[in-house]
C-alpha positions as CSV (number, residue, x, y, z in Angstrom):
1,X,-2.2,-5.4,14.0
2,X,-4.5,-7.6,13.2
3,X,-7.3,-7.7,9.9
4,X,-9.5,-6.2,12.1
5,X,-6.9,-3.1,13.4
6,X,-5.8,-2.6,9.6
7,X,-9.7,-2.5,7.9
8,X,-10.5,-0.2,11.1
9,X,-7.9,2.2,10.0
10,X,-8.3,2.3,6.5
11,X,-11.8,3.3,7.7
12,X,-11.0,5.8,9.2
13,X,-8.8,7.1,6.5
14,X,-11.1,6.9,4.2
15,X,-13.2,9.0,6.3
16,X,-10.7,12.0,6.7
17,X,-10.5,15.1,4.6
18,X,-7.2,15.2,2.6
19,X,-4.3,18.4,3.1
20,X,-3.3,20.9,1.1
21,X,0.2,20.3,2.0
22,X,1.7,17.1,1.9
23,X,2.4,15.6,5.1
24,X,4.5,12.8,6.6
25,X,4.3,11.8,10.5
26,X,5.7,8.2,11.1
27,X,4.5,5.2,8.8
28,X,1.5,7.5,7.3
29,X,1.6,10.2,4.6
30,X,-1.1,12.6,3.3
31,X,-0.8,15.1,0.1
32,X,-3.4,16.6,-2.1
33,X,-6.0,13.8,-3.2
34,X,-4.5,10.8,-0.7
35,X,-3.5,9.2,2.6
36,X,-0.8,6.7,2.4
37,X,-0.1,4.0,5.5
38,X,2.1,1.5,6.7
39,X,0.0,-0.8,7.9
40,X,2.9,-3.2,8.4
41,X,6.6,-3.1,8.3
42,X,9.3,-5.3,9.1
43,X,13.3,-4.5,9.9
44,X,15.6,-4.1,7.2
45,X,17.9,-6.8,6.5
46,X,22.0,-5.2,5.9
47,X,22.8,-7.7,9.1
48,X,20.9,-11.0,7.9
49,X,22.4,-14.5,6.3
50,X,18.6,-14.3,4.2
51,X,17.0,-16.2,6.9
52,X,15.0,-13.8,8.2
53,X,14.3,-11.7,5.1
54,X,13.0,-15.1,4.1
55,X,10.1,-15.7,7.3
56,X,9.7,-11.9,7.1
57,X,8.2,-11.9,3.3
58,X,6.7,-15.1,4.4
59,X,4.3,-13.1,7.4
60,X,4.5,-10.0,5.0
61,X,2.9,-12.3,2.0
62,X,0.1,-14.1,4.3
63,X,-1.1,-10.6,6.0
64,X,-1.3,-8.8,2.7
65,X,-3.2,-12.3,1.6
66,X,-5.7,-11.9,4.9
67,X,-6.3,-8.1,4.4
68,X,-6.7,-8.5,0.3
69,X,-9.2,-11.4,0.9
70,X,-11.4,-9.0,3.3
71,X,-11.0,-6.1,1.5
72,X,-12.6,-8.3,-1.6
73,X,-15.4,-9.3,1.4
74,X,-15.9,-6.0,1.1
75,X,-15.9,-4.2,-2.2
76,X,-15.8,-7.3,-4.3
77,X,-13.1,-9.1,-6.4
78,X,-10.2,-5.9,-6.9
79,X,-8.2,-5.2,-10.5
80,X,-4.7,-6.2,-10.2
81,X,-2.6,-3.1,-11.5
82,X,1.0,-3.2,-12.5
83,X,2.7,-0.2,-12.3
84,X,5.6,-1.1,-14.0
85,X,4.0,-1.8,-17.3
86,X,5.6,0.5,-20.0
87,X,2.2,1.3,-20.7
88,X,1.9,3.7,-17.2
89,X,2.8,7.2,-18.6
90,X,6.5,8.4,-16.8
91,X,5.0,10.8,-14.9
92,X,2.0,10.7,-12.5
93,X,0.2,12.0,-9.2
94,X,1.2,11.4,-6.1
95,X,0.5,8.5,-4.7
96,X,0.9,6.3,-8.0
97,X,4.6,7.8,-8.4
98,X,6.2,6.5,-4.8
99,X,3.8,3.3,-5.8
100,X,5.6,3.2,-9.0
101,X,8.9,3.3,-6.7
102,X,8.5,0.9,-4.4
103,X,6.4,-2.4,-5.8
104,X,5.3,-3.9,-9.3
105,X,1.6,-4.0,-9.0
106,X,-0.8,-2.7,-6.6
107,X,-4.3,-4.0,-6.2
108,X,-6.6,-1.7,-6.5
109,X,-10.8,-1.2,-5.7
110,X,-13.2,1.8,-6.0
111,X,-15.0,2.7,-2.8
112,X,-17.7,4.4,-3.1
113,X,-15.7,7.6,-4.1
114,X,-12.4,7.0,-3.7
115,X,-9.4,4.4,-4.7
116,X,-8.5,2.1,-2.2
117,X,-5.1,0.5,-2.7
118,X,-2.8,-2.5,-0.9
119,X,-0.1,-3.8,-1.4
120,X,3.8,-4.9,-0.5
121,X,6.4,-2.3,-1.1
122,X,10.4,-3.7,-0.6
123,X,12.5,-3.4,-3.4
124,X,16.2,-4.3,-2.9
125,X,17.3,-7.2,-0.7
126,X,18.2,-5.4,1.9
127,X,15.6,-3.3,2.4
128,X,12.1,-3.5,4.7
129,X,8.8,-5.4,3.3
130,X,5.4,-3.0,4.1
131,X,2.6,-3.7,3.8
132,X,0.8,-0.4,2.4
133,X,-3.0,0.9,1.9
134,X,-3.9,3.7,0.0
135,X,-7.1,6.0,0.1
136,X,-6.9,8.3,-3.0
137,X,-9.6,10.2,-5.6
138,X,-6.7,10.1,-8.1
139,X,-7.6,7.9,-10.8
140,X,-4.8,4.6,-11.4
141,X,-2.7,5.8,-14.7
């Protein structure tokens, strides 16, 4: 997907109402007060000698930079929020809990009455990378 396609999908999710019961459909999940979408995903790296993971990391990083630049153009300078900080409470609501388990920081904008979040997920050396966007009404922890 291109940055323009990412923005279009984010805009469509911003316009959607939230569901009462959590649901996951492929790369998209929704729950009370949030939508989460994996805009791009790499394959896993179980059979990789390291070169593929490095190349995928470079591509996801470039796509993340392009997305955050485009979102900054729309919504202003983002907050960079660290979810792994000791100041973050042990129990936090979704979608923040899911993000905390897969990334250490997010870019965060206030987009009218909702929060818009962008990040890259993937912790382990064999895990796939994902460029993720979240729309939520839940304040950051």
